[in-house]
Backbone as JSON Lines, residues from 0, in Angstrom:
{"i":0,"aa":"M","n":[-45.26,-128.23,131.11],"ca":[-44.84,-127.14,130.31],"c":[-45.84,-125.98,130.44]}
{"i":1,"aa":"Y","n":[-47.11,-126.35,130.53],"ca":[-48.12,-125.36,130.71],"c":[-47.87,-124.61,132.02]}
{"i":2,"aa":"S","n":[-47.43,-125.3,133.07],"ca":[-47.13,-124.66,134.34],"c":[-45.95,-123.73,134.2]}
{"i":3,"aa":"N","n":[-44.98,-124.06,133.41],"ca":[-43.83,-123.18,133.21],"c":[-44.27,-121.89,132.53]}
{"i":4,"aa":"K","n":[-45.2,-122.04,131.56],"ca":[-45.67,-120.85,130.87],"c":[-46.45,-119.95,131.84]}
{"i":5,"aa":"I","n":[-47.23,-120.55,132.72],"ca":[-47.99,-119.74,133.7],"c":[-47.03,-119.06,134.66]}
{"i":6,"aa":"A","n":[-46.03,-119.79,135.09],"ca":[-45.05,-119.21,136.01],"c":[-44.3,-118.08,135.34]}
{"i":7,"aa":"T","n":[-43.98,-118.26,134.07],"ca":[-43.27,-117.23,133.33],"c":[-44.15,-116.0,133.17]}
{"i":8,"aa":"V","n":[-45.42,-116.21,132.81],"ca":[-46.35,-115.09,132.66],"c":[-46.52,-114.36,133.98]}
{"i":9,"aa":"L","n":[-46.67,-115.12,135.06],"ca":[-46.81,-114.49,136.37],"c":[-45.55,-113.72,136.76]}
{"i":10,"aa":"A","n":[-44.42,-114.27,136.45],"ca":[-43.15,-113.59,136.76],"c":[-43.04,-112.31,135.97]}
{"i":11,"aa":"I","n":[-43.43,-112.38,134.67],"ca":[-43.37,-111.18,133.84],"c":[-44.37,-110.14,134.36]}
{"i":12,"aa":"A","n":[-45.57,-110.59,134.74],"ca":[-46.58,-109.68,135.26],"c":[-46.1,-109.04,136.57]}
{"i":13,"aa":"A","n":[-45.5,-109.81,137.42],"ca":[-44.98,-109.29,138.68],"c":[-43.85,-108.3,138.43]}
{"i":14,"aa":"F","n":[-42.99,-108.65,137.48],"ca":[-41.88,-107.77,137.13],"c":[-42.42,-106.46,136.56]}
{"i":15,"aa":"A","n":[-43.43,-106.56,135.73],"ca":[-44.04,-105.38,135.12],"c":[-44.68,-104.51,136.21]}
{"i":16,"aa":"A","n":[-45.32,-105.15,137.19],"ca":[-45.94,-104.39,138.26],"c":[-44.88,-103.69,139.1]}
{"i":17,"aa":"C","n":[-43.77,-104.39,139.31],"ca":[-42.69,-103.79,140.09],"c":[-42.03,-102.67,139.31]}
{"i":18,"aa":"N","n":[-41.96,-102.79,138.03],"ca":[-41.29,-101.79,137.21],"c":[-42.28,-100.75,136.68]}
{"i":19,"aa":"N","n":[-43.49,-100.74,137.21],"ca":[-44.48,-99.77,136.79],"c":[-44.05,-98.4,137.32]}
{"i":20,"aa":"P","n":[-43.8,-97.42,136.44],"ca":[-43.33,-96.11,136.87],"c":[-44.31,-95.42,137.8]}
{"i":21,"aa":"E","n":[-45.59,-95.58,137.59],"ca":[-46.57,-94.95,138.46],"c":[-46.5,-95.52,139.86]}
{"i":22,"aa":"K","n":[-46.4,-96.83,139.95],"ca":[-46.29,-97.48,141.26],"c":[-44.99,-97.06,141.95]}
{"i":23,"aa":"A","n":[-43.92,-97.01,141.2],"ca":[-42.63,-96.62,141.77],"c":[-42.7,-95.19,142.29]}
{"i":24,"aa":"Q","n":[-43.33,-94.31,141.5],"ca":[-43.48,-92.91,141.93],"c":[-44.36,-92.81,143.16]}
{"i":25,"aa":"E","n":[-45.4,-93.61,143.2],"ca":[-46.29,-93.62,144.35],"c":[-45.55,-94.05,145.61]}
{"i":26,"aa":"R","n":[-44.71,-95.1,145.48],"ca":[-43.91,-95.56,146.63],"c":[-42.9,-94.48,147.05]}
{"i":27,"aa":"A","n":[-42.31,-93.8,146.09],"ca":[-41.35,-92.72,146.4],"c":[-42.07,-91.58,147.12]}
{"i":28,"aa":"N","n":[-43.26,-91.23,146.63],"ca":[-44.04,-90.17,147.29],"c":[-44.41,-90.57,148.71]}
{"i":29,"aa":"E","n":[-44.82,-91.81,148.89],"ca":[-45.15,-92.29,150.23],"c":[-43.93,-92.25,151.14]}
{"i":30,"aa":"A","n":[-42.78,-92.65,150.62],"ca":[-41.54,-92.62,151.42],"c":[-41.18,-91.19,151.78]}
{"i":31,"aa":"R","n":[-41.32,-90.26,150.83],"ca":[-41.0,-88.86,151.07],"c":[-41.97,-88.28,152.12]}
{"i":32,"aa":"T","n":[-43.24,-88.61,152.0],"ca":[-44.25,-88.14,152.96],"c":[-43.95,-88.68,154.35]}
{"i":33,"aa":"E","n":[-43.62,-89.95,154.42],"ca":[-43.28,-90.55,155.72],"c":[-42.03,-89.91,156.32]}
{"i":34,"aa":"A","n":[-41.03,-89.67,155.48],"ca":[-39.8,-89.03,155.97],"c":[-40.1,-87.61,156.46]}
{"i":35,"aa":"R","n":[-40.94,-86.87,155.73],"ca":[-41.29,-85.51,156.13],"c":[-42.06,-85.54,157.46]}
{"i":36,"aa":"E","n":[-42.98,-86.49,157.61],"ca":[-43.74,-86.61,158.85],"c":[-42.83,-86.94,160.02]}
{"i":37,"aa":"Q","n":[-41.87,-87.84,159.78],"ca":[-40.92,-88.19,160.84],"c":[-40.04,-86.99,161.2]}
{"i":38,"aa":"T","n":[-39.62,-86.26,160.18],"ca":[-38.8,-85.07,160.42],"c":[-39.6,-84.02,161.19]}
{"i":39,"aa":"D","n":[-40.84,-83.8,160.76],"ca":[-41.7,-82.84,161.46],"c":[-41.92,-83.24,162.91]}
{"i":40,"aa":"Q","n":[-42.14,-84.52,163.15],"ca":[-42.34,-85.0,164.52],"c":[-41.07,-84.82,165.34]}
{"i":41,"aa":"A","n":[-39.93,-85.13,164.73],"ca":[-38.66,-84.95,165.44],"c":[-38.45,-83.48,165.79]}
{"i":42,"aa":"Q","n":[-38.8,-82.57,164.88],"ca":[-38.67,-81.14,165.15],"c":[-39.62,-80.7,166.25]}
{"i":43,"aa":"R","n":[-40.85,-81.21,166.23],"ca":[-41.79,-80.87,167.3],"c":[-41.28,-81.38,168.65]}
{"i":44,"aa":"D","n":[-40.76,-82.6,168.65],"ca":[-40.22,-83.17,169.89],"c":[-39.04,-82.34,170.39]}
{"i":45,"aa":"A","n":[-38.16,-81.96,169.47],"ca":[-36.98,-81.15,169.85],"c":[-37.42,-79.79,170.37]}
{"i":46,"aa":"E","n":[-38.38,-79.18,169.73],"ca":[-38.89,-77.88,170.18],"c":[-39.54,-77.99,171.55]}
{"i":47,"aa":"Q","n":[-40.27,-79.06,171.77],"ca":[-40.9,-79.27,173.08],"c":[-39.82,-79.44,174.16]}
{"i":48,"aa":"K","n":[-38.78,-80.19,173.85],"ca":[-37.68,-80.36,174.81],"c":[-37.01,-79.03,175.09]}
{"i":49,"aa":"R","n":[-36.8,-78.23,174.03],"ca":[-36.16,-76.92,174.2],"c":[-37.02,-76.02,175.07]}
{"i":50,"aa":"L","n":[-38.33,-76.01,174.8],"ca":[-39.23,-75.18,175.59],"c":[-39.28,-75.63,177.05]}
{"i":51,"aa":"T","n":[-39.28,-76.92,177.27],"ca":[-39.28,-77.45,178.63],"c":[-37.99,-77.06,179.36]}
{"i":52,"aa":"A","n":[-36.87,-77.21,178.67],"ca":[-35.58,-76.84,179.28],"c":[-35.53,-75.34,179.56]}
{"i":53,"aa":"Q","n":[-36.04,-74.53,178.65],"ca":[-36.05,-73.08,178.85],"c":[-36.95,-72.7,180.01]}
{"i":54,"aa":"A","n":[-38.09,-73.33,180.12],"ca":[-39.0,-73.06,181.23],"c":[-38.34,-73.42,182.56]}
{"i":55,"aa":"E","n":[-37.62,-74.51,182.6],"ca":[-36.92,-74.92,183.82],"c":[-35.81,-73.92,184.16]}
{"i":56,"aa":"A","n":[-35.07,-73.5,183.15],"ca":[-34.01,-72.5,183.37],"c":[-34.61,-71.19,183.87]}
{"i":57,"aa":"D","n":[-35.72,-70.78,183.29],"ca":[-36.39,-69.55,183.73],"c":[-36.86,-69.68,185.18]}
{"i":58,"aa":"R","n":[-37.41,-70.84,185.52],"ca":[-37.86,-71.06,186.9],"c":[-36.7,-70.96,187.88]}
{"i":59,"aa":"K","n":[-35.59,-71.59,187.51],"ca":[-34.41,-71.55,188.39],"c":[-33.86,-70.14,188.5]}
{"i":60,"aa":"Q","n":[-33.91,-69.37,187.42],"ca":[-33.44,-67.99,187.47],"c":[-34.33,-67.15,188.38]}
{"i":61,"aa":"R","n":[-35.64,-67.33,188.27],"ca":[-36.55,-66.61,189.16],"c":[-36.28,-66.97,190.62]}
{"i":62,"aa":"E","n":[-36.06,-68.24,190.87],"ca":[-35.78,-68.7,192.23],"c":[-34.48,-68.07,192.75]}
{"i":63,"aa":"A","n":[-33.45,-68.06,191.92],"ca":[-32.17,-67.47,192.32],"c":[-32.33,-65.97,192.58]}
{"i":64,"aa":"T","n":[-33.11,-65.31,191.75],"ca":[-33.33,-63.88,191.92],"c":[-34.05,-63.61,193.24]}
{"i":65,"aa":"L","n":[-35.04,-64.43,193.56],"ca":[-35.76,-64.27,194.82],"c":[-34.87,-64.53,196.03]}
{"i":66,"aa":"V","n":[-34.02,-65.54,195.93],"ca":[-33.11,-65.85,197.03],"c":[-32.15,-64.68,197.25]}
{"i":67,"aa":"L","n":[-31.61,-64.14,196.16],"ca":[-30.7,-63.0,196.28],"c":[-31.42,-61.79,196.85]}
{"i":68,"aa":"A","n":[-32.62,-61.51,196.36],"ca":[-33.38,-60.36,196.86],"c":[-33.67,-60.51,198.35]}
{"i":69,"aa":"S","n":[-33.99,-61.7,198.77],"ca":[-34.27,-61.95,200.19],"c":[-33.01,-61.74,201.03]}
{"i":70,"aa":"A","n":[-31.9,-62.26,200.57],"ca":[-30.63,-62.1,201.3],"c":[-30.25,-60.62,201.37]}
{"i":71,"aa":"K","n":[-30.42,-59.92,200.26],"ca":[-30.08,-58.49,200.25],"c":[-30.98,-57.71,201.21]}
{"i":72,"aa":"A","n":[-32.27,-58.06,201.24],"ca":[-33.2,-57.38,202.15],"c":[-32.81,-57.63,203.61]}
{"i":73,"aa":"D","n":[-32.4,-58.86,203.91],"ca":[-31.97,-59.19,205.26],"c":[-30.75,-58.36,205.67]}
{"i":74,"aa":"Y","n":[-29.77,-58.29,204.77],"ca":[-28.57,-57.51,205.08],"c":[-28.89,-56.02,205.17]}
{"i":75,"aa":"K","n":[-29.79,-55.53,204.35],"ca":[-30.16,-54.11,204.41],"c":[-30.78,-53.81,205.76]}
{"i":76,"aa":"T","n":[-31.66,-54.68,206.23],"ca":[-32.28,-54.49,207.55],"c":[-31.21,-54.48,208.64]}
{"i":77,"aa":"R","n":[-30.29,-55.43,208.57],"ca":[-29.23,-55.5,209.58],"c":[-28.35,-54.25,209.56]}
{"i":78,"aa":"L","n":[-28.0,-53.8,208.36],"ca":[-27.17,-52.6,208.23],"c":[-27.91,-51.36,208.71]}
{"i":79,"aa":"D","n":[-29.18,-51.22,208.31],"ca":[-29.97,-50.06,208.73],"c":[-30.1,-50.01,210.25]}
{"i":80,"aa":"T","n":[-30.34,-51.17,210.85],"ca":[-30.47,-51.24,212.3],"c":[-29.16,-50.86,212.99]}
{"i":81,"aa":"L","n":[-28.07,-51.35,212.47],"ca":[-26.76,-51.05,213.06],"c":[-26.42,-49.57,212.89]}
{"i":82,"aa":"V","n":[-26.71,-48.99,211.74],"ca":[-26.46,-47.56,211.53],"c":[-27.3,-46.75,212.51]}
{"i":83,"aa":"A","n":[-28.55,-47.13,212.7],"ca":[-29.41,-46.42,213.65],"c":[-28.87,-46.56,215.07]}
{"i":84,"aa":"D","n":[-28.37,-47.73,215.42],"ca":[-27.77,-47.94,216.75],"c":[-26.54,-47.05,216.93]}
{"i":85,"aa":"I","n":[-25.73,-46.97,215.89],"ca":[-24.52,-46.12,215.95],"c":[-24.93,-44.65,216.1]}
{"i":86,"aa":"D","n":[-25.94,-44.24,215.31],"ca":[-26.41,-42.85,215.41],"c":[-26.9,-42.55,216.82]}
{"i":87,"aa":"G","n":[-27.63,-43.49,217.4],"ca":[-28.1,-43.31,218.78],"c":[-26.96,-43.21,219.77]}
{"i":88,"aa":"R","n":[-25.96,-44.05,219.59],"ca":[-24.81,-44.02,220.5],"c":[-24.03,-42.72,220.34]}
{"i":89,"aa":"I","n":[-23.86,-42.25,219.13],"ca":[-23.17,-40.98,218.9],"c":[-23.94,-39.85,219.56]}
{"i":90,"aa":"A","n":[-25.26,-39.85,219.42],"ca":[-26.08,-38.81,220.07],"c":[-25.94,-38.88,221.58]}
{"i":91,"aa":"D","n":[-25.92,-40.1,222.14],"ca":[-25.73,-40.25,223.59],"c":[-24.38,-39.7,224.04]}
{"i":92,"aa":"L","n":[-23.35,-40.0,223.26],"ca":[-22.0,-39.52,223.61],"c":[-21.91,-38.0,223.52]}
{"i":93,"aa":"K","n":[-22.54,-37.42,222.52],"ca":[-22.54,-35.96,222.39],"c":[-23.31,-35.32,223.54]}
{"i":94,"aa":"A","n":[-24.42,-35.92,223.93],"ca":[-25.18,-35.4,225.07],"c":[-24.37,-35.52,226.35]}
{"i":95,"aa":"K","n":[-23.66,-36.6,226.49],"ca":[-22.83,-36.82,227.68],"c":[-21.72,-35.77,227.74]}
{"i":96,"aa":"N","n":[-21.19,-35.38,226.55],"ca":[-20.12,-34.39,226.5],"c":[-20.55,-33.04,227.05]}
{"i":97,"aa":"A","n":[-21.83,-32.72,227.01],"ca":[-22.31,-31.43,227.48],"c":[-22.15,-31.27,228.98]}
{"i":98,"aa":"K","n":[-22.08,-32.36,229.69],"ca":[-22.01,-32.26,231.16],"c":[-20.93,-33.16,231.76]}
{"i":99,"aa":"T","n":[-19.78,-33.19,231.12],"ca":[-18.7,-34.05,231.62],"c":[-17.38,-33.3,231.61]}
{"i":100,"aa":"S","n":[-16.38,-33.96,232.17],"ca":[-15.05,-33.34,232.27],"c":[-14.35,-33.37,230.91]}
{"i":101,"aa":"Q","n":[-13.3,-32.57,230.82],"ca":[-12.5,-32.51,229.59],"c":[-11.91,-33.87,229.24]}
{"i":102,"aa":"K","n":[-11.45,-34.59,230.24],"ca":[-10.87,-35.91,230.01],"c":[-11.92,-36.86,229.41]}
{"i":103,"aa":"M","n":[-13.12,-36.8,229.98],"ca":[-14.19,-37.67,229.49],"c":[-14.64,-37.22,228.1]}
{"i":104,"aa":"K","n":[-14.66,-35.9,227.85],"ca":[-15.01,-35.38,226.53],"c":[-14.05,-35.9,225.47]}
{"i":105,"aa":"A","n":[-12.76,-35.9,225.79],"ca":[-11.74,-36.37,224.84],"c":[-11.97,-37.85,224.53]}
{"i":106,"aa":"A","n":[-12.24,-38.63,225.56],"ca":[-12.5,-40.06,225.36],"c":[-13.78,-40.26,224.53]}
{"i":107,"aa":"N","n":[-14.81,-39.49,224.86],"ca":[-16.07,-39.6,224.12],"c":[-15.88,-39.18,222.66]}
{"i":108,"aa":"N","n":[-15.09,-38.12,222.45],"ca":[-14.84,-37.68,221.07],"c":[-14.11,-38.75,220.27]}
{"i":109,"aa":"D","n":[-13.2,-39.46,220.93],"ca":[-12.52,-40.57,220.25],"c":[-13.53,-41.66,219.87]}
{"i":110,"aa":"R","n":[-14.44,-41.95,220.79],"ca":[-15.48,-42.94,220.51],"c":[-16.38,-42.48,219.37]}
{"i":111,"aa":"I","n":[-16.75,-41.19,219.41],"ca":[-17.6,-40.63,218.35],"c":[-16.91,-40.75,217.0]}
{"i":112,"aa":"T","n":[-15.62,-40.44,216.96],"ca":[-14.86,-40.53,215.71],"c":[-14.83,-41.97,215.2]}
{"i":113,"aa":"T","n":[-14.56,-42.9,216.1],"ca":[-14.52,-44.32,215.71],"c":[-15.88,-44.77,215.19]}
{"i":114,"aa":"L","n":[-16.94,-44.39,215.91],"ca":[-18.28,-44.79,215.48],"c":[-18.67,-44.13,214.16]}
{"i":115,"aa":"A","n":[-18.29,-42.89,213.96],"ca":[-18.6,-42.19,212.71],"c":[-17.88,-42.87,211.54]}
{"i":116,"aa":"E","n":[-16.66,-43.33,211.78],"ca":[-15.93,-44.06,210.74],"c":[-16.64,-45.37,210.41]}
{"i":117,"aa":"K","n":[-17.09,-46.08,211.44],"ca":[-17.81,-47.34,211.21],"c":[-19.12,-47.08,210.48]}
{"i":118,"aa":"R","n":[-19.78,-45.98,210.85],"ca":[-21.03,-45.63,210.17],"c":[-20.77,-45.37,208.69]}
{"i":119,"aa":"S","n":[-19.71,-44.69,208.39],"ca":[-19.35,-44.4,206.99],"c":[-19.09,-45.7,206.22]}
{"i":120,"aa":"V","n":[-18.41,-46.63,206.87],"ca":[-18.15,-47.93,206.24],"c":[-19.47,-48.64,205.96]}
{"i":121,"aa":"L","n":[-20.38,-48.6,206.93],"ca":[-21.68,-49.27,206.77],"c":[-22.52,-48.6,205.68]}
{"i":122,"aa":"E","n":[-22.45,-47.28,205.58],"ca":[-23.16,-46.58,204.5],"c":[-22.61,-47.0,203.14]}
{"i":123,"aa":"N","n":[-21.3,-47.13,203.06],"ca":[-20.68,-47.62,201.83],"c":[-21.14,-49.06,201.54]}
{"i":124,"aa":"D","n":[-21.23,-49.86,202.59],"ca":[-21.72,-51.24,202.44],"c":[-23.14,-51.27,201.9]}
{"i":125,"aa":"L","n":[-23.97,-50.34,202.35],"ca":[-25.35,-50.27,201.85],"c":[-25.36,-49.99,200.34]}
{"i":126,"aa":"R","n":[-24.51,-49.09,199.89],"ca":[-24.43,-48.8,198.45],"c":[-23.91,-50.02,197.69]}
{"i":127,"aa":"Q","n":[-22.92,-50.68,198.26],"ca":[-22.38,-51.89,197.63],"c":[-23.45,-52.99,197.59]}
{"i":128,"aa":"L","n":[-24.23,-53.09,198.63],"ca":[-25.31,-54.08,198.7],"c":[-26.33,-53.85,197.59]}
{"i":129,"aa":"E","n":[-26.67,-52.61,197.33],"ca":[-27.64,-52.29,196.27],"c":[-27.13,-52.74,194.91]}
{"i":130,"aa":"R","n":[-25.83,-52.65,194.67],"ca":[-25.25,-53.01,193.37],"c":[-24.88,-54.49,193.27]}
{"i":131,"aa":"A","n":[-24.97,-55.21,194.35],"ca":[-24.54,-56.61,194.37],"c":[-25.36,-57.46,193.41]}
{"i":132,"aa":"T","n":[-24.68,-58.37,192.73],"ca":[-25.34,-59.32,191.83],"c":[-25.07,-60.73,192.33]}
{"i":133,"aa":"A","n":[-25.72,-61.68,191.71],"ca":[-25.5,-63.07,192.09],"c":[-24.04,-63.47,191.86]}
{"i":134,"aa":"N","n":[-23.42,-62.89,190.84],"ca":[-22.04,-63.25,190.52],"c":[-21.04,-62.8,191.58]}
{"i":135,"aa":"D","n":[-21.3,-61.67,192.23],"ca":[-20.34,-61.18,193.22],"c":[-20.89,-61.25,194.65]}
{"i":136,"aa":"W","n":[-22.01,-61.93,194.83],"ca":[-22.65,-61.97,196.14],"c":[-21.76,-62.56,197.22]}
{"i":137,"aa":"T","n":[-21.05,-63.6,196.92],"ca":[-20.21,-64.25,197.96],"c":[-19.19,-63.26,198.52]}
{"i":138,"aa":"Q","n":[-18.51,-62.53,197.64],"ca":[-17.51,-61.57,198.1],"c":[-18.17,-60.41,198.86]}
{"i":139,"aa":"V","n":[-19.28,-59.92,198.35],"ca":[-19.98,-58.81,199.01],"c":[-20.44,-59.26,200.39]}
{"i":140,"aa":"K","n":[-21.02,-60.43,200.47],"ca":[-21.52,-60.96,201.75],"c":[-20.39,-61.1,202.77]}
{"i":141,"aa":"E","n":[-19.26,-61.61,202.33],"ca":[-18.11,-61.76,203.25],"c":[-17.67,-60.4,203.79]}
{"i":142,"aa":"Q","n":[-17.62,-59.4,202.92],"ca":[-17.22,-58.06,203.36],"c":[-18.26,-57.47,204.3]}
{"i":143,"aa":"L","n":[-19.52,-57.66,203.99],"ca":[-20.58,-57.16,204.87],"c":[-20.49,-57.8,206.25]}
{"i":144,"aa":"D","n":[-20.3,-59.1,206.28],"ca":[-20.21,-59.81,207.57],"c":[-19.05,-59.25,208.4]}
{"i":145,"aa":"K","n":[-17.91,-59.03,207.77],"ca":[-16.74,-58.48,208.49],"c":[-17.03,-57.08,209.03]}
{"i":146,"aa":"D","n":[-17.59,-56.25,208.16],"ca":[-17.85,-54.87,208.57],"c":[-18.92,-54.79,209.66]}
{"i":147,"aa":"I","n":[-19.94,-55.62,209.57],"ca":[-20.99,-55.64,210.59],"c":[-20.41,-56.08,211.92]}
{"i":148,"aa":"E","n":[-19.59,-57.11,211.9],"ca":[-18.99,-57.6,213.16],"c":[-18.09,-56.53,213.78]}
{"i":149,"aa":"R","n":[-17.27,-55.89,212.96],"ca":[-16.38,-54.83,213.49],"c":[-17.19,-53.68,214.08]}
{"i":150,"aa":"A","n":[-18.24,-53.29,213.4],"ca":[-19.07,-52.19,213.91],"c":[-19.76,-52.58,215.21]}
{"i":151,"aa":"R","n":[-20.21,-53.82,215.31],"ca":[-20.85,-54.27,216.55],"c":[-19.87,-54.25,217.72]}
{"i":152,"aa":"V","n":[-18.65,-54.69,217.46],"ca":[-17.63,-54.68,218.51],"c":[-17.36,-53.25,218.95]}
{"i":153,"aa":"D","n":[-17.18,-52.33,218.0],"ca":[-16.93,-50.93,218.36],"c":[-18.12,-50.32,219.08]}
{"i":154,"aa":"L","n":[-19.32,-50.69,218.65],"ca":[-20.52,-50.18,219.31],"c":[-20.59,-50.69,220.75]}
{"i":155,"aa":"A","n":[-20.27,-51.94,220.95],"ca":[-20.31,-52.53,222.29],"c":[-19.25,-51.93,223.21]}
{"i":156,"aa":"T","n":[-18.12,-51.54,222.67],"ca":[-17.05,-50.99,223.51],"c":[-17.17,-49.49,223.68]}
{"i":157,"aa":"S","n":[-18.2,-48.87,223.1],"ca":[-18.33,-47.41,223.22],"c":[-19.5,-47.03,224.11]}
{"i":158,"aa":"V","n":[-19.75,-47.83,225.1],"ca":[-20.86,-47.57,226.01],"c":[-20.64,-46.24,226.7]}
{"i":159,"aa":"V","n":[-21.67,-45.43,226.75],"ca":[-21.58,-44.1,227.34],"c":[-21.21,-44.2,228.83]}
{"i":160,"aa":"G","n":[-20.23,-43.39,229.22],"ca":[-19.86,-43.32,230.62],"c":[-18.8,-44.33,231.02]}
{"i":161,"aa":"K","n":[-18.38,-45.21,230.1],"ca":[-17.34,-46.19,230.46],"c":[-16.08,-45.87,229.68]}
{"i":162,"aa":"L","n":[-14.96,-46.14,230.3],"ca":[-13.65,-45.98,229.66],"c":[-12.92,-47.28,229.6]}
């Protein structure tokens, strides 16, 4: 019976300790602190992931910008060279006209007109190239390739002195 009384007293003491408002508040505060720490850590982790993803996106954007700038520079060089070649051929044809027959002058004038038209197209392509963006690059590039090829063909067939 004495053991039952001790067990009962211990049970009451344990119950009292569990129902102690200060202890309960302390446990609640600890739980709230732990939850806040976990939330703060989750936010730091999420922010770190966001920053890492943004840095990667920025890196890829810089890379894409450099690739586009390089491609545009290449096409500008090709267009400038072709325009200079056309200008040289037009000058040669005009010089040839000074000392040739009327028939040859007419043929040369036709060549000059064709080359001047191609030059105008290429000048327009240069302006279009300057405005080109990554979004429309594929279409611009296709048009440039076509115009460059056509101009090269016309340049090759307009050799001075040949009909």
